[in-house]
PDB file with SEQRES, HELIX, SHEET and CRYST1 records, atoms N, CA, C and O in Angstrom:
SEQRES   1 A   65  MET LYS VAL TRP GLY ILE HIS MET GLY GLU LYS VAL GLY          
SEQRES   2 A   65  SER SER PRO LEU GLU ASN ASN TYR VAL ALA ILE GLY TRP          
SEQRES   3 A   65  HIS ALA LEU GLY ASP LEU SER ARG CYS ALA GLY SER ARG          
SEQRES   4 A   65  GLU GLN LEU LYS ASP ALA LEU VAL GLU THR PHE PRO ASP          
SEQRES   5 A   65  ILE LYS LYS GLY ALA VAL ALA GLY CYS CYS PHE ALA LEU          
HELIX    1 AA1 SER A   15  ASN A   19  1                                   5    
HELIX    2 AA2 HIS A   27  LEU A   29  5                                   3    
HELIX    3 AA3 LEU A   32  CYS A   35  5                                   4    
HELIX    4 AA4 ARG A   39  THR A   49  1                                  11    
HELIX    5 AA5 LYS A   55  ALA A   59  1                                   5    
CRYST1    1.000    1.000    1.000  90.00  90.00  90.00 P 1           1          
ATOM      1  N   MET A   1     -47.770  -3.392  35.584  1.00  0.00           N  
ATOM      2  CA  MET A   1     -49.064  -4.027  35.735  1.00  0.00           C  
ATOM      3  C   MET A   1     -49.495  -4.660  34.410  1.00  0.00           C  
ATOM      4  O   MET A   1     -49.316  -4.063  33.348  1.00  0.00           O  
ATOM      5  N   LYS A   2     -50.051  -5.848  34.473  1.00  0.00           N  
ATOM      6  CA  LYS A   2     -50.589  -6.565  33.317  1.00  0.00           C  
ATOM      7  C   LYS A   2     -52.146  -6.524  33.349  1.00  0.00           C  
ATOM      8  O   LYS A   2     -52.761  -6.691  34.402  1.00  0.00           O  
ATOM      9  N   VAL A   3     -52.730  -6.305  32.212  1.00  0.00           N  
ATOM     10  CA  VAL A   3     -54.139  -6.285  32.088  1.00  0.00           C  
ATOM     11  C   VAL A   3     -54.516  -7.282  30.952  1.00  0.00           C  
ATOM     12  O   VAL A   3     -53.950  -7.232  29.860  1.00  0.00           O  
ATOM     13  N   TRP A   4     -55.426  -8.129  31.224  1.00  0.00           N  
ATOM     14  CA  TRP A   4     -55.866  -9.157  30.250  1.00  0.00           C  
ATOM     15  C   TRP A   4     -57.322  -8.876  29.885  1.00  0.00           C  
ATOM     16  O   TRP A   4     -58.132  -8.547  30.751  1.00  0.00           O  
ATOM     17  N   GLY A   5     -57.654  -9.011  28.573  1.00  0.00           N  
ATOM     18  CA  GLY A   5     -59.014  -8.827  28.170  1.00  0.00           C  
ATOM     19  C   GLY A   5     -59.690 -10.098  27.898  1.00  0.00           C  
ATOM     20  O   GLY A   5     -59.097 -11.026  27.349  1.00  0.00           O  
ATOM     21  N   ILE A   6     -60.999 -10.170  28.293  1.00  0.00           N  
ATOM     22  CA  ILE A   6     -61.823 -11.353  28.082  1.00  0.00           C  
ATOM     23  C   ILE A   6     -63.036 -10.863  27.282  1.00  0.00           C  
ATOM     24  O   ILE A   6     -63.783  -9.994  27.730  1.00  0.00           O  
ATOM     25  N   HIS A   7     -63.210 -11.432  26.108  1.00  0.00           N  
ATOM     26  CA  HIS A   7     -64.339 -10.966  25.306  1.00  0.00           C  
ATOM     27  C   HIS A   7     -65.430 -12.066  25.294  1.00  0.00           C  
ATOM     28  O   HIS A   7     -65.148 -13.229  25.008  1.00  0.00           O  
ATOM     29  N   MET A   8     -66.661 -11.672  25.607  1.00  0.00           N  
ATOM     30  CA  MET A   8     -67.762 -12.646  25.714  1.00  0.00           C  
ATOM     31  C   MET A   8     -68.849 -12.280  24.728  1.00  0.00           C  
ATOM     32  O   MET A   8     -69.182 -11.101  24.602  1.00  0.00           O  
ATOM     33  N   GLY A   9     -69.387 -13.199  24.057  1.00  0.00           N  
ATOM     34  CA  GLY A   9     -70.514 -12.980  23.119  1.00  0.00           C  
ATOM     35  C   GLY A   9     -71.784 -12.738  23.929  1.00  0.00           C  
ATOM     36  O   GLY A   9     -71.837 -12.962  25.138  1.00  0.00           O  
ATOM     37  N   GLU A  10     -72.787 -12.279  23.223  1.00  0.00           N  
ATOM     38  CA  GLU A  10     -74.082 -11.984  23.820  1.00  0.00           C  
ATOM     39  C   GLU A  10     -74.735 -13.186  24.375  1.00  0.00           C  
ATOM     40  O   GLU A  10     -75.479 -13.068  25.349  1.00  0.00           O  
ATOM     41  N   LYS A  11     -74.512 -14.351  23.820  1.00  0.00           N  
ATOM     42  CA  LYS A  11     -75.147 -15.614  24.227  1.00  0.00           C  
ATOM     43  C   LYS A  11     -74.658 -15.979  25.666  1.00  0.00           C  
ATOM     44  O   LYS A  11     -75.364 -16.666  26.405  1.00  0.00           O  
ATOM     45  N   VAL A  12     -73.469 -15.519  26.039  1.00  0.00           N  
ATOM     46  CA  VAL A  12     -72.955 -15.795  27.392  1.00  0.00           C  
ATOM     47  C   VAL A  12     -73.495 -14.839  28.418  1.00  0.00           C  
ATOM     48  O   VAL A  12     -73.642 -15.184  29.591  1.00  0.00           O  
ATOM     49  N   GLY A  13     -73.794 -13.628  27.976  1.00  0.00           N  
ATOM     50  CA  GLY A  13     -74.332 -12.670  28.891  1.00  0.00           C  
ATOM     51  C   GLY A  13     -73.322 -12.327  30.028  1.00  0.00           C  
ATOM     52  O   GLY A  13     -72.114 -12.344  29.794  1.00  0.00           O  
ATOM     53  N   SER A  14     -73.789 -12.031  31.192  1.00  0.00           N  
ATOM     54  CA  SER A  14     -72.862 -11.719  32.313  1.00  0.00           C  
ATOM     55  C   SER A  14     -72.649 -12.858  33.248  1.00  0.00           C  
ATOM     56  O   SER A  14     -72.101 -12.671  34.335  1.00  0.00           O  
ATOM     57  N   SER A  15     -73.076 -14.072  32.853  1.00  0.00           N  
ATOM     58  CA  SER A  15     -72.893 -15.252  33.692  1.00  0.00           C  
ATOM     59  C   SER A  15     -71.515 -15.460  34.223  1.00  0.00           C  
ATOM     60  O   SER A  15     -71.380 -15.732  35.416  1.00  0.00           O  
ATOM     61  N   PRO A  16     -70.457 -15.353  33.417  1.00  0.00           N  
ATOM     62  CA  PRO A  16     -69.096 -15.559  33.983  1.00  0.00           C  
ATOM     63  C   PRO A  16     -68.747 -14.604  35.048  1.00  0.00           C  
ATOM     64  O   PRO A  16     -68.077 -14.994  36.004  1.00  0.00           O  
ATOM     65  N   LEU A  17     -69.159 -13.348  34.957  1.00  0.00           N  
ATOM     66  CA  LEU A  17     -68.902 -12.365  35.937  1.00  0.00           C  
ATOM     67  C   LEU A  17     -69.699 -12.631  37.217  1.00  0.00           C  
ATOM     68  O   LEU A  17     -69.176 -12.516  38.326  1.00  0.00           O  
ATOM     69  N   GLU A  18     -70.944 -12.979  37.043  1.00  0.00           N  
ATOM     70  CA  GLU A  18     -71.805 -13.239  38.217  1.00  0.00           C  
ATOM     71  C   GLU A  18     -71.441 -14.570  38.915  1.00  0.00           C  
ATOM     72  O   GLU A  18     -71.684 -14.722  40.112  1.00  0.00           O  
ATOM     73  N   ASN A  19     -70.867 -15.520  38.178  1.00  0.00           N  
ATOM     74  CA  ASN A  19     -70.595 -16.814  38.769  1.00  0.00           C  
ATOM     75  C   ASN A  19     -69.075 -17.064  38.941  1.00  0.00           C  
ATOM     76  O   ASN A  19     -68.681 -18.177  39.291  1.00  0.00           O  
ATOM     77  N   ASN A  20     -68.235 -16.065  38.705  1.00  0.00           N  
ATOM     78  CA  ASN A  20     -66.748 -16.089  38.891  1.00  0.00           C  
ATOM     79  C   ASN A  20     -66.096 -17.265  38.178  1.00  0.00           C  
ATOM     80  O   ASN A  20     -65.455 -18.114  38.797  1.00  0.00           O  
ATOM     81  N   TYR A  21     -66.275 -17.294  36.860  1.00  0.00           N  
ATOM     82  CA  TYR A  21     -65.558 -18.237  36.056  1.00  0.00           C  
ATOM     83  C   TYR A  21     -65.209 -17.724  34.693  1.00  0.00           C  
ATOM     84  O   TYR A  21     -65.821 -16.764  34.223  1.00  0.00           O  
ATOM     85  N   VAL A  22     -64.266 -18.317  34.055  1.00  0.00           N  
ATOM     86  CA  VAL A  22     -63.868 -18.011  32.664  1.00  0.00           C  
ATOM     87  C   VAL A  22     -63.855 -19.343  31.917  1.00  0.00           C  
ATOM     88  O   VAL A  22     -63.323 -20.339  32.408  1.00  0.00           O  
ATOM     89  N   ALA A  23     -64.444 -19.346  30.728  1.00  0.00           N  
ATOM     90  CA  ALA A  23     -64.497 -20.523  29.897  1.00  0.00           C  
ATOM     91  C   ALA A  23     -63.920 -20.129  28.535  1.00  0.00           C  
ATOM     92  O   ALA A  23     -64.293 -19.091  27.988  1.00  0.00           O  
ATOM     93  N   ILE A  24     -63.027 -20.932  27.988  1.00  0.00           N  
ATOM     94  CA  ILE A  24     -62.446 -20.591  26.730  1.00  0.00           C  
ATOM     95  C   ILE A  24     -63.278 -21.215  25.596  1.00  0.00           C  
ATOM     96  O   ILE A  24     -63.503 -20.577  24.568  1.00  0.00           O  
ATOM     97  N   GLY A  25     -63.712 -22.406  25.777  1.00  0.00           N  
ATOM     98  CA  GLY A  25     -64.586 -23.077  24.739  1.00  0.00           C  
ATOM     99  C   GLY A  25     -63.830 -23.851  23.695  1.00  0.00           C  
ATOM    100  O   GLY A  25     -64.429 -24.267  22.703  1.00  0.00           O  
ATOM    101  N   TRP A  26     -62.534 -24.068  23.868  1.00  0.00           N  
ATOM    102  CA  TRP A  26     -61.774 -24.815  22.918  1.00  0.00           C  
ATOM    103  C   TRP A  26     -61.531 -26.197  23.488  1.00  0.00           C  
ATOM    104  O   TRP A  26     -60.407 -26.520  23.873  1.00  0.00           O  
ATOM    105  N   HIS A  27     -62.529 -26.986  23.546  1.00  0.00           N  
ATOM    106  CA  HIS A  27     -62.453 -28.322  24.188  1.00  0.00           C  
ATOM    107  C   HIS A  27     -61.384 -29.197  23.541  1.00  0.00           C  
ATOM    108  O   HIS A  27     -60.746 -29.995  24.228  1.00  0.00           O  
ATOM    109  N   ALA A  28     -61.189 -29.067  22.298  1.00  0.00           N  
ATOM    110  CA  ALA A  28     -60.178 -29.876  21.502  1.00  0.00           C  
ATOM    111  C   ALA A  28     -58.770 -29.634  22.024  1.00  0.00           C  
ATOM    112  O   ALA A  28     -57.905 -30.487  21.825  1.00  0.00           O  
ATOM    113  N   LEU A  29     -58.501 -28.517  22.682  1.00  0.00           N  
ATOM    114  CA  LEU A  29     -57.142 -28.244  23.190  1.00  0.00           C  
ATOM    115  C   LEU A  29     -56.786 -29.128  24.400  1.00  0.00           C  
ATOM    116  O   LEU A  29     -55.613 -29.366  24.687  1.00  0.00           O  
ATOM    117  N   GLY A  30     -57.822 -29.605  25.097  1.00  0.00           N  
ATOM    118  CA  GLY A  30     -57.600 -30.432  26.266  1.00  0.00           C  
ATOM    119  C   GLY A  30     -57.042 -29.657  27.414  1.00  0.00           C  
ATOM    120  O   GLY A  30     -57.337 -28.474  27.586  1.00  0.00           O  
ATOM    121  N   ASP A  31     -56.241 -30.314  28.195  1.00  0.00           N  
ATOM    122  CA  ASP A  31     -55.664 -29.737  29.440  1.00  0.00           C  
ATOM    123  C   ASP A  31     -54.614 -28.656  29.116  1.00  0.00           C  
ATOM    124  O   ASP A  31     -53.550 -28.951  28.571  1.00  0.00           O  
ATOM    125  N   LEU A  32     -54.930 -27.431  29.454  1.00  0.00           N  
ATOM    126  CA  LEU A  32     -54.035 -26.314  29.084  1.00  0.00           C  
ATOM    127  C   LEU A  32     -52.842 -26.123  30.091  1.00  0.00           C  
ATOM    128  O   LEU A  32     -52.039 -25.199  29.956  1.00  0.00           O  
ATOM    129  N   SER A  33     -52.772 -26.997  31.052  1.00  0.00           N  
ATOM    130  CA  SER A  33     -51.633 -26.922  32.027  1.00  0.00           C  
ATOM    131  C   SER A  33     -50.329 -27.213  31.339  1.00  0.00           C  
ATOM    132  O   SER A  33     -49.272 -26.843  31.850  1.00  0.00           O  
ATOM    133  N   ARG A  34     -50.366 -27.888  30.154  1.00  0.00           N  
ATOM    134  CA  ARG A  34     -49.117 -28.123  29.370  1.00  0.00           C  
ATOM    135  C   ARG A  34     -48.590 -26.765  28.818  1.00  0.00           C  
ATOM    136  O   ARG A  34     -47.421 -26.684  28.440  1.00  0.00           O  
ATOM    137  N   CYS A  35     -49.392 -25.753  28.768  1.00  0.00           N  
ATOM    138  CA  CYS A  35     -48.987 -24.475  28.294  1.00  0.00           C  
ATOM    139  C   CYS A  35     -48.781 -23.453  29.414  1.00  0.00           C  
ATOM    140  O   CYS A  35     -48.672 -22.250  29.176  1.00  0.00           O  
ATOM    141  N   ALA A  36     -48.734 -23.959  30.613  1.00  0.00           N  
ATOM    142  CA  ALA A  36     -48.694 -23.085  31.812  1.00  0.00           C  
ATOM    143  C   ALA A  36     -47.592 -22.072  31.693  1.00  0.00           C  
ATOM    144  O   ALA A  36     -46.418 -22.403  31.527  1.00  0.00           O  
ATOM    145  N   GLY A  37     -48.000 -20.829  31.781  1.00  0.00           N  
ATOM    146  CA  GLY A  37     -47.005 -19.687  31.819  1.00  0.00           C  
ATOM    147  C   GLY A  37     -46.389 -19.313  30.549  1.00  0.00           C  
ATOM    148  O   GLY A  37     -45.522 -18.440  30.524  1.00  0.00           O  
ATOM    149  N   SER A  38     -46.803 -19.952  29.427  1.00  0.00           N  
ATOM    150  CA  SER A  38     -46.200 -19.626  28.141  1.00  0.00           C  
ATOM    151  C   SER A  38     -47.180 -19.349  27.085  1.00  0.00           C  
ATOM    152  O   SER A  38     -47.861 -20.262  26.617  1.00  0.00           O  
ATOM    153  N   ARG A  39     -47.290 -18.097  26.674  1.00  0.00           N  
ATOM    154  CA  ARG A  39     -48.162 -17.716  25.632  1.00  0.00           C  
ATOM    155  C   ARG A  39     -47.796 -18.394  24.304  1.00  0.00           C  
ATOM    156  O   ARG A  39     -48.667 -18.762  23.516  1.00  0.00           O  
ATOM    157  N   GLU A  40     -46.511 -18.547  24.083  1.00  0.00           N  
ATOM    158  CA  GLU A  40     -46.008 -19.165  22.869  1.00  0.00           C  
ATOM    159  C   GLU A  40     -46.449 -20.651  22.772  1.00  0.00           C  
ATOM    160  O   GLU A  40     -46.813 -21.126  21.696  1.00  0.00           O  
ATOM    161  N   GLN A  41     -46.409 -21.357  23.891  1.00  0.00           N  
ATOM    162  CA  GLN A  41     -46.819 -22.740  23.878  1.00  0.00           C  
ATOM    163  C   GLN A  41     -48.342 -22.815  23.560  1.00  0.00           C  
ATOM    164  O   GLN A  41     -48.782 -23.723  22.855  1.00  0.00           O  
ATOM    165  N   LEU A  42     -49.121 -21.870  24.076  1.00  0.00           N  
ATOM    166  CA  LEU A  42     -50.514 -21.837  23.794  1.00  0.00           C  
ATOM    167  C   LEU A  42     -50.757 -21.623  22.344  1.00  0.00           C  
ATOM    168  O   LEU A  42     -51.584 -22.301  21.734  1.00  0.00           O  
ATOM    169  N   LYS A  43     -50.026 -20.660  21.768  1.00  0.00           N  
ATOM    170  CA  LYS A  43     -50.177 -20.388  20.334  1.00  0.00           C  
ATOM    171  C   LYS A  43     -49.808 -21.659  19.487  1.00  0.00           C  
ATOM    172  O   LYS A  43     -50.486 -22.001  18.519  1.00  0.00           O  
ATOM    173  N   ASP A  44     -48.738 -22.310  19.893  1.00  0.00           N  
ATOM    174  CA  ASP A  44     -48.338 -23.563  19.177  1.00  0.00           C  
ATOM    175  C   ASP A  44     -49.500 -24.602  19.305  1.00  0.00           C  
ATOM    176  O   ASP A  44     -49.848 -25.255  18.321  1.00  0.00           O  
ATOM    177  N   ALA A  45     -50.054 -24.739  20.436  1.00  0.00           N  
ATOM    178  CA  ALA A  45     -51.133 -25.737  20.628  1.00  0.00           C  
ATOM    179  C   ALA A  45     -52.322 -25.360  19.773  1.00  0.00           C  
ATOM    180  O   ALA A  45     -52.952 -26.232  19.175  1.00  0.00           O  
ATOM    181  N   LEU A  46     -52.640 -24.088  19.703  1.00  0.00           N  
ATOM    182  CA  LEU A  46     -53.803 -23.646  18.861  1.00  0.00           C  
ATOM    183  C   LEU A  46     -53.563 -24.014  17.352  1.00  0.00           C  
ATOM    184  O   LEU A  46     -54.440 -24.553  16.678  1.00  0.00           O  
ATOM    185  N   VAL A  47     -52.375 -23.703  16.884  1.00  0.00           N  
ATOM    186  CA  VAL A  47     -52.080 -24.051  15.536  1.00  0.00           C  
ATOM    187  C   VAL A  47     -52.050 -25.528  15.229  1.00  0.00           C  
ATOM    188  O   VAL A  47     -52.472 -25.960  14.156  1.00  0.00           O  
ATOM    189  N   GLU A  48     -51.532 -26.328  16.205  1.00  0.00           N  
ATOM    190  CA  GLU A  48     -51.542 -27.767  16.064  1.00  0.00           C  
ATOM    191  C   GLU A  48     -52.935 -28.318  16.001  1.00  0.00           C  
ATOM    192  O   GLU A  48     -53.251 -29.157  15.157  1.00  0.00           O  
ATOM    193  N   THR A  49     -53.779 -27.837  16.911  1.00  0.00           N  
ATOM    194  CA  THR A  49     -55.118 -28.337  17.062  1.00  0.00           C  
ATOM    195  C   THR A  49     -56.094 -27.832  16.000  1.00  0.00           C  
ATOM    196  O   THR A  49     -56.998 -28.536  15.550  1.00  0.00           O  
ATOM    197  N   PHE A  50     -55.849 -26.520  15.610  1.00  0.00           N  
ATOM    198  CA  PHE A  50     -56.737 -25.946  14.584  1.00  0.00           C  
ATOM    199  C   PHE A  50     -55.842 -25.390  13.453  1.00  0.00           C  
ATOM    200  O   PHE A  50     -55.570 -24.189  13.418  1.00  0.00           O  
ATOM    201  N   PRO A  51     -55.390 -26.250  12.540  1.00  0.00           N  
ATOM    202  CA  PRO A  51     -54.501 -25.822  11.530  1.00  0.00           C  
ATOM    203  C   PRO A  51     -55.023 -24.744  10.632  1.00  0.00           C  
ATOM    204  O   PRO A  51     -54.232 -24.022  10.025  1.00  0.00           O  
ATOM    205  N   ASP A  52     -56.322 -24.602  10.519  1.00  0.00           N  
ATOM    206  CA  ASP A  52     -56.942 -23.591   9.649  1.00  0.00           C  
ATOM    207  C   ASP A  52     -57.214 -22.274  10.413  1.00  0.00           C  
ATOM    208  O   ASP A  52     -57.802 -21.359   9.836  1.00  0.00           O  
ATOM    209  N   ILE A  53     -56.830 -22.160  11.610  1.00  0.00           N  
ATOM    210  CA  ILE A  53     -57.097 -20.998  12.407  1.00  0.00           C  
ATOM    211  C   ILE A  53     -56.431 -19.776  11.783  1.00  0.00           C  
ATOM    212  O   ILE A  53     -55.329 -19.889  11.248  1.00  0.00           O  
ATOM    213  N   LYS A  54     -57.072 -18.612  11.839  1.00  0.00           N  
ATOM    214  CA  LYS A  54     -56.551 -17.369  11.299  1.00  0.00           C  
ATOM    215  C   LYS A  54     -55.404 -16.931  12.136  1.00  0.00           C  
ATOM    216  O   LYS A  54     -55.426 -17.104  13.354  1.00  0.00           O  
ATOM    217  N   LYS A  55     -54.377 -16.356  11.514  1.00  0.00           N  
ATOM    218  CA  LYS A  55     -53.214 -15.895  12.226  1.00  0.00           C  
ATOM    219  C   LYS A  55     -53.611 -14.777  13.211  1.00  0.00           C  
ATOM    220  O   LYS A  55     -52.974 -14.666  14.258  1.00  0.00           O  
ATOM    221  N   GLY A  56     -54.592 -13.975  12.939  1.00  0.00           N  
ATOM    222  CA  GLY A  56     -55.047 -12.907  13.849  1.00  0.00           C  
ATOM    223  C   GLY A  56     -55.648 -13.443  15.092  1.00  0.00           C  
ATOM    224  O   GLY A  56     -55.518 -12.863  16.170  1.00  0.00           O  
ATOM    225  N   ALA A  57     -56.349 -14.621  14.938  1.00  0.00           N  
ATOM    226  CA  ALA A  57     -56.920 -15.281  16.141  1.00  0.00           C  
ATOM    227  C   ALA A  57     -55.890 -15.778  17.097  1.00  0.00           C  
ATOM    228  O   ALA A  57     -56.016 -15.692  18.319  1.00  0.00           O  
ATOM    229  N   VAL A  58     -54.813 -16.330  16.457  1.00  0.00           N  
ATOM    230  CA  VAL A  58     -53.651 -16.825  17.313  1.00  0.00           C  
ATOM    231  C   VAL A  58     -52.973 -15.674  17.968  1.00  0.00           C  
ATOM    232  O   VAL A  58     -52.677 -15.720  19.162  1.00  0.00           O  
ATOM    233  N   ALA A  59     -52.718 -14.642  17.216  1.00  0.00           N  
ATOM    234  CA  ALA A  59     -52.033 -13.440  17.735  1.00  0.00           C  
ATOM    235  C   ALA A  59     -52.844 -12.761  18.837  1.00  0.00           C  
ATOM    236  O   ALA A  59     -52.294 -12.110  19.725  1.00  0.00           O  
ATOM    237  N   GLY A  60     -54.137 -12.926  18.758  1.00  0.00           N  
ATOM    238  CA  GLY A  60     -55.042 -12.255  19.683  1.00  0.00           C  
ATOM    239  C   GLY A  60     -55.204 -12.989  21.007  1.00  0.00           C  
ATOM    240  O   GLY A  60     -55.963 -12.527  21.859  1.00  0.00           O  
ATOM    241  N   CYS A  61     -54.544 -14.079  21.210  1.00  0.00           N  
ATOM    242  CA  CYS A  61     -54.605 -14.837  22.473  1.00  0.00           C  
ATOM    243  C   CYS A  61     -54.004 -13.882  23.543  1.00  0.00           C  
ATOM    244  O   CYS A  61     -52.798 -13.638  23.570  1.00  0.00           O  
ATOM    245  N   CYS A  62     -54.833 -13.389  24.363  1.00  0.00           N  
ATOM    246  CA  CYS A  62     -54.273 -12.433  25.389  1.00  0.00           C  
ATOM    247  C   CYS A  62     -54.703 -12.824  26.800  1.00  0.00           C  
ATOM    248  O   CYS A  62     -55.380 -12.069  27.499  1.00  0.00           O  
ATOM    249  N   PHE A  63     -54.311 -13.963  27.175  1.00  0.00           N  
ATOM    250  CA  PHE A  63     -54.573 -14.357  28.547  1.00  0.00           C  
ATOM    251  C   PHE A  63     -53.428 -15.147  29.092  1.00  0.00           C  
ATOM    252  O   PHE A  63     -52.645 -15.727  28.339  1.00  0.00           O  
ATOM    253  N   ALA A  64     -53.323 -15.176  30.397  1.00  0.00           N  
ATOM    254  CA  ALA A  64     -52.209 -15.952  31.086  1.00  0.00           C  
ATOM    255  C   ALA A  64     -52.756 -17.257  31.614  1.00  0.00           C  
ATOM    256  O   ALA A  64     -53.935 -17.355  31.955  1.00  0.00           O  
ATOM    257  N   LEU A  65     -51.962 -18.184  31.678  1.00  0.00           N  
ATOM    258  CA  LEU A  65     -52.329 -19.499  32.270  1.00  0.00           C  
ATOM    259  C   LEU A  65     -51.603 -19.680  33.521  1.00  0.00           C  
ATOM    260  O   LEU A  65     -51.759 -20.707  34.181  1.00  0.00           O  
TER     261      LEU A  65                                                      
END                                                                             
């Protein structure tokens, strides 16, 4: 069994749960279908788009596309 964590800040509240959606908030990444099914492709896209991103943030990507 796989379990994925979604972390939401206080400003978001419980809206995603109540309205059945998930939003990443990284608009600059564009269409994530190019990373479909590959966590490594997503990591590569993050580093390309945000070259100053912390390694821990990239390693912490824990969701499936």
